[in-house]
C-alpha positions as CSV (number, residue, x, y, z in Angstrom):
1,M,164.1,100.6,284.1
2,V,164.6,103.7,286.3
3,H,167.8,105.4,287.2
4,Q,168.0,107.7,290.2
5,Y,170.8,110.0,291.3
6,K,171.4,113.3,293.1
7,L,173.6,116.0,291.7
8,N,174.0,119.8,292.2
9,G,171.0,119.8,294.6
10,Y,168.6,118.0,292.3
11,N,166.9,114.7,292.9
12,I,166.7,113.3,289.4
13,V,164.7,110.3,288.2
14,L,165.3,109.0,284.7
15,D,162.9,106.6,283.0
16,T,165.2,104.7,280.6
17,A,162.8,103.4,278.0
18,S,160.6,106.5,277.6
19,G,163.4,109.0,278.2
20,S,161.3,110.9,280.7
21,V,163.2,112.9,283.3
22,H,161.6,113.9,286.6
23,T,162.9,116.1,289.4
24,V,161.4,115.4,292.8
25,D,161.7,116.2,296.4
26,E,163.6,113.8,298.7
27,V,160.5,112.1,300.0
28,A,159.2,111.3,296.5
29,Y,162.7,110.2,295.5
30,D,162.7,107.6,298.3
31,I,159.2,106.5,297.5
32,I,160.2,105.8,293.9
33,A,163.2,103.8,295.0
34,L,160.8,101.6,297.1
35,Y,157.9,101.5,294.7
36,K,158.7,98.3,292.8
37,T,159.9,96.2,295.7
38,H,157.5,97.2,298.5
39,T,153.8,97.2,299.2
40,R,152.0,100.4,299.7
41,E,151.9,99.8,303.5
42,Q,155.5,98.9,303.6
43,I,156.4,102.2,301.8
44,V,154.2,104.2,304.2
45,G,156.0,102.5,307.1
46,E,159.5,103.1,305.9
47,I,158.9,106.7,304.8
48,L,157.2,107.6,308.1
49,Q,160.1,106.0,310.0
50,K,162.6,108.1,308.1
51,Y,160.6,111.4,307.9
52,G,158.1,111.1,310.7
53,Q,159.4,114.1,312.4
54,R,158.4,116.4,309.5
55,P,154.8,117.7,309.8
56,D,154.3,117.7,306.0
57,V,155.1,114.0,305.7
58,T,151.9,112.3,306.6
59,R,150.3,109.0,305.6
60,E,147.9,110.8,303.3
61,E,150.7,112.7,301.6
62,I,152.7,109.5,301.1
63,L,149.7,107.7,299.6
64,A,149.0,110.7,297.3
65,C,152.6,110.5,296.1
66,I,152.2,106.7,295.4
67,S,149.1,107.5,293.4
68,D,151.0,110.1,291.3
69,I,153.7,107.5,290.6
70,E,151.1,105.0,289.5
71,A,149.6,107.6,287.2
72,L,153.1,108.2,285.7
73,E,153.6,104.5,285.3
74,S,150.2,104.2,283.5
75,A,151.1,107.0,281.2
76,G,154.4,105.3,280.2
77,K,156.6,108.0,281.8
78,L,157.9,105.9,284.7
79,F,158.9,102.2,284.9
80,S,158.0,102.0,281.2
81,E,158.5,98.8,279.3
82,D,161.6,98.5,277.1
83,T,160.3,97.2,273.7
84,Y,163.3,98.1,271.6
85,E,165.6,95.1,271.7
86,G,164.0,93.4,268.7
87,L,164.1,96.6,266.7
88,A,167.8,96.9,267.2
89,I,168.4,93.6,265.4
90,D,165.9,94.4,262.7
91,Y,167.3,97.8,262.0
92,K,170.9,96.6,261.7
93,N,169.9,93.6,259.5
94,N,167.9,95.9,257.2
95,S,170.7,98.5,256.9
96,K,172.5,97.8,253.7
97,V,173.5,101.3,252.7
98,V,176.8,103.2,253.2
99,K,176.1,106.8,254.2
100,A,179.5,108.0,255.4
101,L,183.2,107.6,254.7
102,C,186.3,108.5,256.7
103,L,188.7,109.3,254.0
104,H,192.4,108.9,255.1
105,V,193.9,111.3,252.6
106,A,197.2,111.4,254.5
107,H,198.9,108.6,256.4
108,T,201.6,111.0,257.5
109,C,201.8,113.9,259.9
110,N,203.9,116.9,260.6
111,L,203.6,116.4,264.4
112,N,205.0,113.5,266.4
113,C,202.4,113.2,269.2
114,S,203.5,110.3,271.5
115,Y,200.0,109.3,272.5
116,C,198.7,109.1,268.9
117,F,196.6,106.0,268.3
118,A,197.5,106.2,264.6
119,S,201.3,105.9,265.2
120,Q,202.0,109.5,264.1
121,G,199.7,109.0,261.2
122,K,201.2,105.8,259.8
123,Y,198.7,103.4,261.3
124,Q,201.4,100.8,261.8
125,G,202.3,100.9,258.1
126,E,204.1,103.1,255.6
127,R,203.6,106.8,255.1
128,A,201.4,107.6,252.2
129,L,199.2,110.2,250.5
130,M,195.9,109.3,248.8
131,S,195.9,110.0,245.1
132,F,193.0,111.8,243.4
133,E,192.2,108.6,241.5
134,V,191.8,106.6,244.7
135,G,189.7,109.4,246.3
136,K,187.5,109.7,243.2
137,Q,186.8,105.9,243.3
138,A,185.9,106.2,247.0
139,F,183.3,108.8,246.1
140,D,182.0,106.6,243.3
141,F,181.9,103.6,245.8
142,L,179.9,105.7,248.3
143,I,177.4,106.8,245.7
144,A,177.0,103.3,244.4
145,N,176.4,101.9,247.8
146,S,174.2,104.6,249.2
147,D,171.0,103.5,247.4
148,T,168.4,106.3,247.6
149,R,169.9,108.1,250.6
150,R,170.5,111.7,249.6
151,N,172.6,113.2,252.4
152,L,176.1,111.7,252.5
153,E,179.1,112.5,254.7
154,V,182.8,112.4,254.1
155,D,185.4,113.2,256.7
156,F,188.9,114.2,255.5
157,F,191.2,112.6,258.0
158,G,194.8,111.6,258.6
159,G,197.5,111.8,259.9
160,E,197.2,115.4,258.9
161,P,194.9,115.9,255.9
162,L,196.3,119.3,255.1
163,M,199.6,117.6,254.0
164,N,197.5,116.4,251.0
165,W,195.5,119.6,250.6
166,D,195.5,119.8,246.8
167,V,193.8,116.4,246.6
168,V,191.3,117.4,249.3
169,K,190.3,120.4,247.1
170,Q,190.1,118.2,244.0
171,L,187.9,115.7,245.7
172,V,185.5,118.3,247.0
173,A,185.3,119.8,243.5
174,Y,184.6,116.3,242.0
175,A,181.9,115.6,244.6
176,R,180.2,118.9,243.9
177,S,180.3,118.2,240.2
178,I,178.3,114.9,240.5
179,E,175.9,115.8,243.3
180,K,173.0,116.8,241.1
181,E,173.5,114.0,238.6
182,H,173.1,111.4,241.4
183,N,170.7,113.4,243.6
184,K,173.2,113.5,246.5
185,N,174.2,116.2,248.9
186,F,177.7,115.9,250.4
187,R,178.6,117.2,253.9
188,F,182.3,117.5,254.5
189,T,184.3,117.5,257.7
190,L,188.0,118.1,258.2
191,T,190.2,117.3,261.2
192,T,193.5,119.2,261.5
193,N,196.3,119.8,263.9
194,G,196.5,123.4,262.6
195,V,200.1,123.6,261.6
196,L,199.3,124.3,258.0
197,L,196.0,126.2,258.6
198,D,196.5,129.3,256.5
199,D,194.1,131.9,255.1
200,E,193.6,129.9,251.8
201,V,192.7,126.8,253.8
202,I,190.4,128.8,256.1
203,E,188.6,130.4,253.2
204,F,188.0,127.0,251.5
205,C,186.9,125.4,254.7
206,N,184.4,128.2,255.4
207,R,182.9,127.6,252.0
208,E,182.9,123.9,251.7
209,M,183.3,122.2,255.1
210,S,180.2,121.7,257.2
211,N,182.4,121.1,260.3
212,V,186.1,121.4,261.1
213,V,187.8,119.7,264.1
214,L,190.8,121.5,265.6
215,S,193.2,119.5,267.7
216,L,194.2,121.4,270.9
217,D,194.8,119.8,274.3
218,G,194.4,123.0,276.4
219,R,197.0,124.8,278.4
220,R,200.4,125.3,276.8
221,E,202.2,122.9,279.1
222,V,199.6,120.2,278.7
223,H,199.4,120.5,274.9
224,D,203.1,120.7,274.4
225,H,203.8,117.6,276.6
226,F,202.5,115.3,273.8
227,R,201.8,117.4,270.7
228,R,205.3,118.1,269.5
229,D,207.0,118.2,266.1
230,F,209.8,115.8,265.1
231,A,212.4,118.1,266.5
232,G,210.7,117.8,269.9
233,K,209.3,121.3,270.0
234,G,205.8,121.9,271.3
235,S,203.2,123.1,268.7
236,Y,201.0,125.3,271.0
237,D,202.5,128.6,269.9
238,K,202.5,127.6,266.3
239,I,198.9,126.5,266.0
240,L,197.0,128.8,268.5
241,P,197.2,131.9,266.3
242,N,195.9,129.8,263.4
243,F,193.0,128.5,265.4
244,L,192.1,131.9,266.7
245,R,192.1,133.3,263.2
246,F,190.1,130.4,262.0
247,I,187.2,130.9,264.5
248,E,187.2,134.6,263.9
249,K,186.5,134.0,260.2
250,R,184.3,130.9,260.8
251,G,181.2,133.0,261.8
252,D,178.3,130.8,262.7
253,K,179.4,127.7,260.9
254,S,180.2,124.6,262.9
255,Y,183.6,123.7,264.4
256,Y,184.9,122.3,267.6
257,V,188.2,122.2,269.4
258,R,189.0,118.6,270.4
259,G,191.5,117.7,273.1
260,T,192.7,114.6,274.8
261,F,193.2,114.2,278.5
262,T,195.5,111.6,280.1
263,H,196.8,110.6,283.5
264,N,199.0,113.7,283.3
265,N,196.1,116.1,283.3
266,T,193.2,114.6,285.2
267,D,192.3,118.3,286.0
268,F,191.2,118.6,282.4
269,T,188.5,121.1,283.2
270,N,191.3,123.7,283.5
271,D,192.2,123.0,279.9
272,L,188.6,123.4,278.8
273,F,188.3,126.7,280.8
274,H,191.6,127.8,279.3
275,M,190.3,127.2,275.8
276,A,186.9,128.9,276.6
277,D,188.7,131.9,278.0
278,L,190.7,132.2,274.7
279,G,187.4,132.5,272.9
280,F,186.7,128.9,271.7
281,T,183.0,128.1,272.3
282,E,182.7,124.6,270.8
283,L,184.8,122.2,272.9
284,S,185.4,118.5,273.3
285,M,187.8,116.7,275.6
286,E,188.2,113.0,275.1
287,P,189.8,110.4,277.5
288,V,192.9,108.8,276.1
289,V,192.5,105.2,275.0
290,C,195.8,103.3,275.2
291,P,197.3,100.2,276.8
292,P,197.2,100.3,280.6
293,T,200.9,99.9,280.7
294,D,201.5,103.3,279.1
295,P,202.6,105.9,281.6
296,Y,199.9,108.3,280.5
297,A,197.1,105.7,280.7
298,L,194.1,106.6,283.0
299,T,194.1,104.5,286.2
300,P,191.3,103.3,288.5
301,E,192.5,105.8,291.0
302,D,191.8,108.6,288.5
303,L,188.2,107.7,288.1
304,P,186.7,109.5,291.1
305,V,188.9,112.5,290.2
306,L,187.4,112.5,286.7
307,F,183.9,112.2,288.0
308,E,184.5,115.3,290.1
309,Q,185.9,117.1,287.1
310,Y,182.8,116.4,285.0
311,E,180.6,117.8,287.8
312,I,182.9,120.9,288.1
313,L,182.5,121.4,284.3
314,A,178.7,121.1,284.3
315,K,178.4,123.6,287.2
316,E,180.8,126.1,285.6
317,M,179.0,125.8,282.3
318,L,175.7,126.7,283.9
319,K,177.4,129.6,285.7
320,R,179.0,131.0,282.6
321,K,175.7,130.7,280.6
322,K,174.0,132.9,283.2
323,E,176.9,135.4,282.9
324,G,176.4,135.6,279.2
325,R,179.6,133.7,278.2
326,P,178.4,130.2,277.4
327,F,180.4,127.4,275.7
328,T,179.4,124.0,274.4
329,F,180.9,120.7,275.5
330,Y,180.4,118.0,273.0
331,H,179.6,115.2,275.5
332,Y,176.9,117.3,277.2
333,M,175.0,118.0,274.0
334,I,171.8,116.0,274.5
335,D,168.3,116.8,273.4
336,L,165.8,115.3,275.8
337,K,162.7,116.4,273.8
338,H,163.5,115.9,270.1
339,G,166.2,113.4,269.4
340,P,168.0,111.5,268.3
341,C,165.5,109.0,266.8
342,I,165.2,105.5,268.3
343,Y,167.1,104.1,265.3
344,K,170.2,106.0,266.2
345,R,169.7,105.4,269.9
346,I,169.8,101.6,269.6
347,T,172.1,101.0,266.6
348,G,174.9,103.4,267.3
349,C,177.4,105.0,264.9
350,G,177.1,102.4,262.1
351,S,180.8,101.6,262.0
352,G,181.5,98.7,259.7
353,T,178.1,98.9,258.1
354,E,176.9,102.5,257.3
355,Y,180.2,104.1,258.1
356,L,183.6,103.0,256.7
357,A,187.2,104.2,256.6
358,V,189.2,104.3,253.4
359,T,193.0,104.1,253.4
360,P,195.3,105.9,250.9
361,W,195.4,102.6,248.9
362,G,191.6,102.2,248.9
363,D,191.3,99.5,251.5
364,L,188.1,99.5,253.6
365,Y,188.0,99.2,257.4
366,P,185.1,99.5,259.9
367,C,186.4,102.9,261.1
368,H,189.6,104.9,261.5
369,Q,190.5,103.1,264.8
370,F,190.8,99.7,263.0
371,V,192.9,100.9,260.1
372,G,196.1,98.9,259.9
373,D,194.7,95.8,261.6
374,E,194.6,93.3,258.8
375,A,192.1,91.1,260.6
376,Y,189.5,94.0,260.2
377,R,190.2,94.8,256.6
378,L,186.7,94.5,255.0
379,G,187.6,94.9,251.3
380,D,188.4,97.8,249.0
381,I,186.6,100.5,247.1
382,W,186.8,98.7,243.8
383,N,185.4,95.3,244.9
384,G,183.4,96.4,247.9
385,V,183.0,94.6,251.2
386,Q,184.3,91.0,250.9
387,N,185.0,90.2,254.5
388,T,181.3,89.8,255.3
389,E,182.0,87.7,258.4
390,V,183.7,90.6,260.1
391,Q,181.0,93.0,258.9
392,E,178.3,90.8,260.4
393,G,180.1,91.2,263.7
394,F,179.6,94.9,263.5
395,R,176.1,94.5,262.3
396,H,175.3,92.8,265.6
397,C,176.7,95.6,267.7
398,N,173.9,97.6,269.3
399,A,172.6,98.8,272.6
400,Y,171.4,95.3,273.5
401,S,174.2,93.1,272.1
402,R,176.1,92.7,275.4
403,P,174.4,91.4,278.6
404,E,175.9,94.3,280.5
405,C,174.3,96.7,278.2
406,R,170.8,95.3,278.5
407,E,170.7,96.1,282.2
408,C,172.3,99.5,281.9
409,W,170.3,102.7,282.3
410,A,172.5,104.6,279.8
411,K,172.2,102.2,276.8
412,L,169.9,104.5,274.9
413,Y,172.4,107.3,275.2
414,C,175.6,105.4,274.3
415,S,173.9,102.9,271.9
416,G,176.1,100.1,273.2
417,G,179.3,102.1,273.1
418,C,182.3,102.3,270.8
419,A,183.2,99.0,269.1
420,A,186.8,100.2,268.7
421,N,187.2,101.0,272.4
422,S,185.7,97.7,273.3
423,Y,188.2,95.9,271.0
424,H,191.2,97.8,272.3
425,A,190.2,97.2,275.9
426,T,189.1,93.6,275.7
427,G,190.3,92.2,272.4
428,S,186.7,91.9,271.1
429,I,184.2,94.3,269.6
430,G,181.7,92.4,271.7
431,G,183.5,93.2,274.9
432,V,182.8,96.0,277.4
433,Y,185.2,98.9,278.0
434,Q,184.2,99.3,281.6
435,Y,186.3,102.3,282.3
436,G,184.9,104.2,279.3
437,C,181.3,103.1,280.4
438,E,181.8,104.7,283.8
439,L,183.0,107.9,282.3
440,F,180.1,108.0,279.8
441,K,177.5,107.4,282.5
442,K,178.9,110.2,284.6
443,R,178.8,112.5,281.6
444,M,175.2,111.7,280.9
445,E,174.3,112.3,284.5
446,C,175.9,115.7,284.3
447,A,174.3,116.5,280.9
448,I,170.8,115.6,282.2
449,M,171.3,117.7,285.3
450,M,172.2,120.7,283.2
451,Q,169.0,120.3,281.2
452,V,167.1,120.1,284.5
453,A,168.7,123.2,285.8
454,E,168.0,125.2,282.7
455,A,164.4,124.0,282.5
456,E,163.9,125.1,286.1
457,E,165.5,128.5,285.4
458,A,163.2,129.1,282.4
C-alpha cells in the first residue's frame, strides 16, 4: 500500500509496509499514482497530455521514471507486500507477561476540572487514597507476572498523585529495595497538576522519576477555563511558577507538558507556542475525548481547522529549529530509520494484557480510561486476572483487527488506535473512533513532512 500527499511544498510518497518515504517531483508523483492501474503506454499518454508543454517531460523520461519505480518495487521500497497480519495475532497470543502498571495512588484531586474523564479523580466512585500495603502488593504482582522481563514501568497516577505523596515515596523505596533480588529495573513516571509541586517533590522526582508529566493547557484564559479549584478559581498562576522551577532543576531528564484542547480552543497552536515561549521544550496537546453532547466537544466543523493547526505547528517547529529555539511535540516524535520495532507497530500499547491499571483498592483494569467501569474489571492484584474473556478482547486488538484498519496507510503508526477511545466513541473496543483517526493521520503526515524537510536541509 502506498500513501501519497502534498504538504509544505513536498510531494511525499509513503510505502506503508516497508516504511520507506520518498520525495519526488510532480511528474513522478503522478506516475506513481497511475503505476498500479495503468499500462506503461497509458501512463505515457496521460503524463504527456498533462505535461506535454514542458520540454523536460518526454516519452523517454517518463519510461525512465517507470523503470525507477519498478526498481524500487523490486527492492521492496515501493508497493511492498504487507506480511505482518499473521504476526499481529501470534505476538498478542504469545504475550503473557505484564510489563507496566498505572498505579492509581489517589482517587481524589485538588482541582475540579470540568472536562476530566476521571470525574475529578473519583472515577465514578468514592474518593480514596492507595495504602502502602496495596501498592506493595501491586509491585509484587508485577514482578510475579513479568516472567524474565527485566525492565518494568510504573506510572503514579490519579486524580492527583501528590495528594498521596508519602505513599509514592514509600513505594519507590520498596521497589528499589527488591530490584536486585528479582533482577528487575523499575522506571517510574509521575503525572501531576502542579499544585503541590514543591522543592522536596522536585528533588525526589529528579532522582527517581524517569519521566514527569505536567498538566498545563496553555494560555492563562484557556487553562483557567477548565482547570479550576473547587472554589472556582483558575490554577494557572498557582502552578506555572512551580512548573518553571521544576524544568529549571530537571536538567536533561525527561518531562513533558501535556495539555488538552477542546472546541473552545481549536487554535491550540497558540497554546503550544505560548508554552514554548515560556521555556517548555517538551510538549503534548491532546484532543478532548468526551460525549458529543458536551459543549466543549470537538465537532465535524472543527476538523479542517484542526488540520490547518497541525500544519501551522509543523512549519513553525521547523522554523524555530533553524532559529536555534527548537521544541518537541509528542505526536511528531517518529523515527523513520530505527523504530519502533514491528512488534510494537502492530500490537499497540498492550492495554489489558501487558499494561494494567490498579485502583486504590487493588482492582485491575485494562488501563486508566476503563477504571470505574465494572464490566471491564479484570480481577485484582491478589488473585490476578480472572475476567479472561474481557482480556481476550484486548488481546485481539491490533493494527489489523478492524476491517477499516487493514486498508489504512497509517496502521503501522497507530497500531490500531486506542481501545479506550474506540470504546468511548462507539461502545466497543473493536470499534473505530473515526474523528480520532482523522486527527492521527494528519499528525503523521505532518511528522513525516518534518523528517523530509530536515533530511533535505542536512
